[in-house]
C-alpha positions as CSV (number, residue, x, y, z in Angstrom):
1,M,12.8,-114.8,-47.0
2,V,10.5,-114.0,-49.3
3,R,7.8,-117.2,-48.5
4,R,9.1,-116.2,-44.5
5,R,7.6,-112.4,-45.3
6,T,4.6,-114.1,-46.9
7,A,4.0,-116.1,-44.2
8,I,4.2,-113.3,-41.5
9,A,1.9,-111.1,-44.1
10,C,-0.4,-114.2,-44.2
11,A,-0.4,-114.5,-40.3
12,L,-0.7,-110.6,-40.1
13,V,-4.0,-110.7,-42.5
14,A,-5.6,-113.8,-40.4
15,A,-5.2,-112.0,-37.4
16,T,-6.2,-109.0,-38.6
17,S,-9.4,-110.3,-39.9
18,A,-9.9,-112.3,-36.9
19,C,-9.8,-109.1,-34.7
20,A,-12.1,-107.7,-37.2
21,H,-14.5,-110.0,-37.3
22,G,-14.4,-111.9,-34.1
23,P,-16.4,-111.9,-31.1
24,N,-17.5,-108.2,-29.6
25,R,-16.8,-107.3,-26.4
26,C,-19.3,-105.0,-25.9
27,A,-22.1,-107.3,-28.0
28,S,-26.1,-106.0,-27.8
29,S,-28.1,-107.3,-26.3
30,P,-32.5,-107.9,-27.2
31,A,-32.6,-105.5,-24.2
32,D,-30.1,-103.2,-26.4
33,A,-32.7,-103.3,-29.4
34,Q,-35.8,-102.5,-27.4
35,A,-34.1,-99.7,-26.0
36,V,-33.5,-98.2,-29.2
37,D,-36.6,-99.1,-30.4
38,R,-38.8,-97.4,-27.4
39,A,-36.1,-94.1,-27.7
40,I,-37.0,-93.6,-31.5
41,R,-41.1,-94.3,-30.9
42,S,-40.6,-91.9,-27.6
43,Y,-38.8,-88.9,-30.0
44,F,-41.3,-89.4,-32.5
45,E,-44.4,-89.2,-29.7
46,A,-42.6,-86.2,-27.9
47,L,-42.9,-84.3,-31.5
48,A,-46.4,-85.1,-32.0
49,A,-47.4,-83.8,-28.6
50,D,-44.9,-81.2,-29.0
51,D,-43.3,-81.9,-26.2
52,E,-39.4,-80.1,-26.4
53,A,-38.2,-80.9,-23.0
54,A,-39.3,-84.7,-23.9
55,A,-37.3,-84.9,-26.8
56,S,-34.4,-83.0,-25.5
57,R,-34.1,-85.5,-22.9
58,L,-34.3,-88.7,-25.8
59,T,-31.2,-86.6,-27.7
60,T,-28.2,-85.7,-27.2
61,P,-26.3,-82.7,-26.8
62,N,-25.0,-82.5,-30.2
63,F,-27.9,-83.9,-31.9
64,Y,-29.0,-82.6,-35.3
65,S,-31.3,-83.9,-37.8
66,F,-32.0,-83.7,-42.0
67,D,-35.6,-83.1,-42.9
68,A,-37.2,-81.2,-45.6
69,G,-34.2,-80.5,-47.1
70,Q,-32.7,-78.6,-44.1
71,R,-30.6,-79.3,-41.1
72,F,-32.1,-78.8,-37.8
73,T,-30.4,-79.1,-34.3
74,G,-33.1,-80.3,-31.6
75,P,-34.3,-77.6,-30.4
76,E,-34.8,-76.4,-34.3
77,L,-36.6,-79.1,-35.2
78,S,-39.4,-79.3,-32.1
79,A,-39.9,-75.4,-32.9
80,A,-40.6,-76.7,-36.7
81,V,-42.7,-79.4,-35.9
82,E,-44.7,-77.3,-33.1
83,Q,-44.9,-74.3,-36.1
84,I,-46.6,-76.9,-38.5
85,H,-49.3,-78.4,-35.7
86,Q,-49.8,-74.4,-35.1
87,R,-50.7,-73.6,-38.5
88,G,-53.5,-76.6,-38.8
89,T,-51.1,-79.0,-40.7
90,V,-51.5,-82.8,-39.7
91,L,-48.4,-85.0,-39.3
92,Q,-49.3,-88.8,-38.8
93,W,-46.4,-91.3,-37.7
94,N,-46.7,-94.7,-37.8
95,I,-43.1,-96.3,-37.9
96,G,-42.7,-99.2,-38.9
97,P,-40.0,-102.5,-38.0
98,I,-36.9,-100.7,-37.2
99,D,-33.7,-102.3,-38.6
100,T,-31.3,-101.6,-35.9
101,H,-27.2,-102.8,-36.1
102,F,-24.7,-101.8,-32.9
103,D,-21.1,-101.3,-32.3
104,C,-20.4,-101.2,-28.6
105,N,-22.2,-97.7,-27.7
106,T,-23.3,-96.4,-31.0
107,A,-26.1,-97.5,-32.6
108,W,-27.7,-97.2,-36.2
109,A,-31.4,-97.7,-37.5
110,A,-33.5,-97.7,-40.2
111,W,-37.5,-97.7,-41.2
112,E,-40.0,-96.8,-42.9
113,N,-42.4,-94.4,-41.5
114,V,-45.7,-94.6,-43.4
115,G,-48.2,-92.0,-42.3
116,A,-50.3,-89.2,-43.6
117,A,-49.8,-85.0,-43.8
118,G,-51.3,-82.0,-45.1
119,P,-54.2,-79.6,-43.7
120,A,-56.8,-81.3,-42.0
121,G,-59.4,-81.9,-44.2
122,A,-56.7,-82.6,-47.1
123,V,-54.8,-84.9,-45.1
124,K,-52.9,-87.2,-47.8
125,P,-50.9,-90.5,-47.3
126,V,-46.7,-89.9,-47.3
127,K,-44.1,-92.6,-46.7
128,W,-40.8,-91.6,-45.2
129,L,-37.8,-93.6,-45.1
130,E,-35.9,-92.6,-42.1
131,S,-32.7,-93.9,-40.2
132,A,-30.8,-92.2,-36.8
133,M,-27.9,-92.6,-35.1
134,L,-28.1,-93.3,-31.6
135,R,-25.4,-93.3,-28.8
136,R,-25.3,-94.9,-25.0
137,E,-24.8,-92.3,-22.8
138,Q,-24.9,-94.1,-18.9
139,G,-27.0,-96.7,-19.8
140,R,-29.9,-94.8,-22.1
141,W,-29.7,-94.7,-25.5
142,R,-30.1,-91.0,-27.3
143,L,-30.6,-90.2,-30.6
144,E,-27.5,-88.4,-32.0
145,F,-28.5,-87.7,-35.7
146,L,-31.9,-88.1,-37.9
147,H,-32.6,-88.2,-41.2
148,S,-35.8,-88.6,-42.8
149,S,-36.8,-87.6,-46.5
150,R,-40.0,-88.4,-48.2
151,A,-40.4,-91.6,-50.6
152,Q,-41.3,-91.8,-54.3
153,Q,-44.5,-92.1,-54.6
154,N,-45.7,-95.3,-57.0
């Protein structure tokens, strides 16, 4: 009886493990990785251009971000960046390679953003560590969450 229970338990563990680590029915393709990369870079381009309409097309309705120690909705983040630009502060973003992982219709991505920020004439190098969660909706990858924090300077 103990051997039979052990055998059944082992079979269940093996089946569960095989299911959890087996082939993904909705595996990603290189096109997905390119689309996620494009969505992230396009979002930052929209912010840099103070184009809230373009930024909102790249996000889900529930999008929010953590940036500069605060929580922002999409429109709030776009407005904050626009206000920064209006004050004469320069924000330069240079997104490095994006490390992306997929699970069906969700993706999470992480990257380093090496750029600069500050008032015109006094711009200083800045490095941000960033990550995002994206959702595939109607065949398009859209940002649902964005996190950005300044990296410690060496």
